[in-house]
DOLUMFI-660440 format. One record per residue (C-alpha): residue number from 0; x, y, z. Coordinates in pm, 1 decimal. Layout:
<nodes>
   k       xx       yy       zz
 NUM        X        Y        Z
...
</nodes>
This chain:
<nodes>
   k       xx       yy       zz
   0  10133.9  14337.9  10044.6
   1   9967.6  14279.5  10372.5
   2   9669.0  14194.8  10220.4
   3   9824.4  13892.2  10044.2
   4   9997.1  13773.4  10332.5
   5   9696.6  13793.4  10529.1
   6   9490.3  13610.3  10300.8
   7   9785.4  13331.4  10238.3
   8   9788.0  13293.3  10626.1
   9   9399.4  13260.8  10610.1
  10   9376.8  12979.2  10359.2
  11   9680.6  12793.2  10520.0
  12   9487.4  12815.5  10851.6
  13   9149.6  12685.5  10700.1
  14   9335.2  12403.7  10536.2
  15   9515.8  12307.1  10882.9
  16   9186.5  12355.5  11071.8
  17   8972.0  12139.8  10795.9
  18   9231.8  11847.7  10816.2
  19   9181.9  11864.8  11198.3
  20   8828.2  11862.5  11161.2
  21   8845.3  11547.7  10930.9
  22   9128.9  11389.8  11156.5
  23   9341.7  11383.2  10811.3
  24   9696.9  11395.5  10828.3
  25   9926.6  11623.0  10624.7
  26  10085.2  11323.4  10507.5
  27   9774.9  11187.5  10332.4
  28   9708.6  11525.6  10191.7
  29  10051.9  11522.5  10043.7
  30  10019.4  11186.9   9880.8
  31   9668.1  11270.7   9738.9
  32   9751.0  11571.1   9599.7
  33  10127.0  11515.6   9494.0
  34  10219.0  11801.9   9669.1
  35  10599.3  11714.3   9843.8
  36  10583.9  11727.5  10209.5
  37  10842.1  11998.3  10232.0
  38  10645.2  12214.4  10014.7
  39  10324.0  12131.1  10197.5
  40  10477.8  12206.9  10504.0
  41  10571.1  12559.5  10409.8
  42  10246.2  12641.4  10234.0
  43  10043.0  12530.8  10571.4
  44  10290.0  12752.0  10775.7
  45  10183.1  13053.5  10538.6
  46  10541.7  13103.3  10426.6
  47  10456.8  13046.6  10056.9
  48  10106.2  13083.5   9902.7
  49   9929.0  12769.1   9748.2
  50   9902.5  12753.0   9381.0
  51   9557.9  12761.7   9238.6
  52   9579.0  12398.4   9131.7
  53   9691.9  12290.9   9453.6
  54   9386.0  12428.9   9610.8
  55   9169.3  12259.1   9391.9
  56   9345.7  11946.1   9457.0
  57   9319.0  12019.3   9838.7
  58   8931.1  12108.3   9835.9
  59   8867.2  11784.6   9646.9
  60   9051.0  11575.8   9896.5
  61   8876.7  11742.9  10184.6
  62   8539.1  11678.9   9981.5
  63   8454.3  12047.6   9991.3
  64   8321.6  12283.9   9734.8
  65   8557.4  12534.0   9646.7
  66   8310.2  12848.2   9732.9
  67   8253.8  12681.9  10076.7
  68   8602.5  12664.8  10133.0
  69   8692.5  13030.8  10018.7
  70   8386.0  13160.8  10227.2
  71   8567.8  13016.6  10539.1
  72   8875.4  13174.9  10425.3
  73   8720.7  13508.3  10372.9
  74   8532.1  13474.8  10710.3
  75   8877.6  13464.2  10890.8
  76   9098.4  13705.5  10686.7
</nodes>
């Protein structure tokens, strides 16, 4: 169970970090992906895991290849 929690936290941290690097807002991410602001806030806090479809939409929004994103997550998990 801890491994999943750590990965969930690492994914959330990487999404937050990339938003900051690109100076994009949570609001713009929510609008672009169709994730409700409430749900996005919980996912970014690591309270709930992102769904695979949501991650795909997020990397498209951030213009990142999925593998690059996952490599960053693994480097910090």
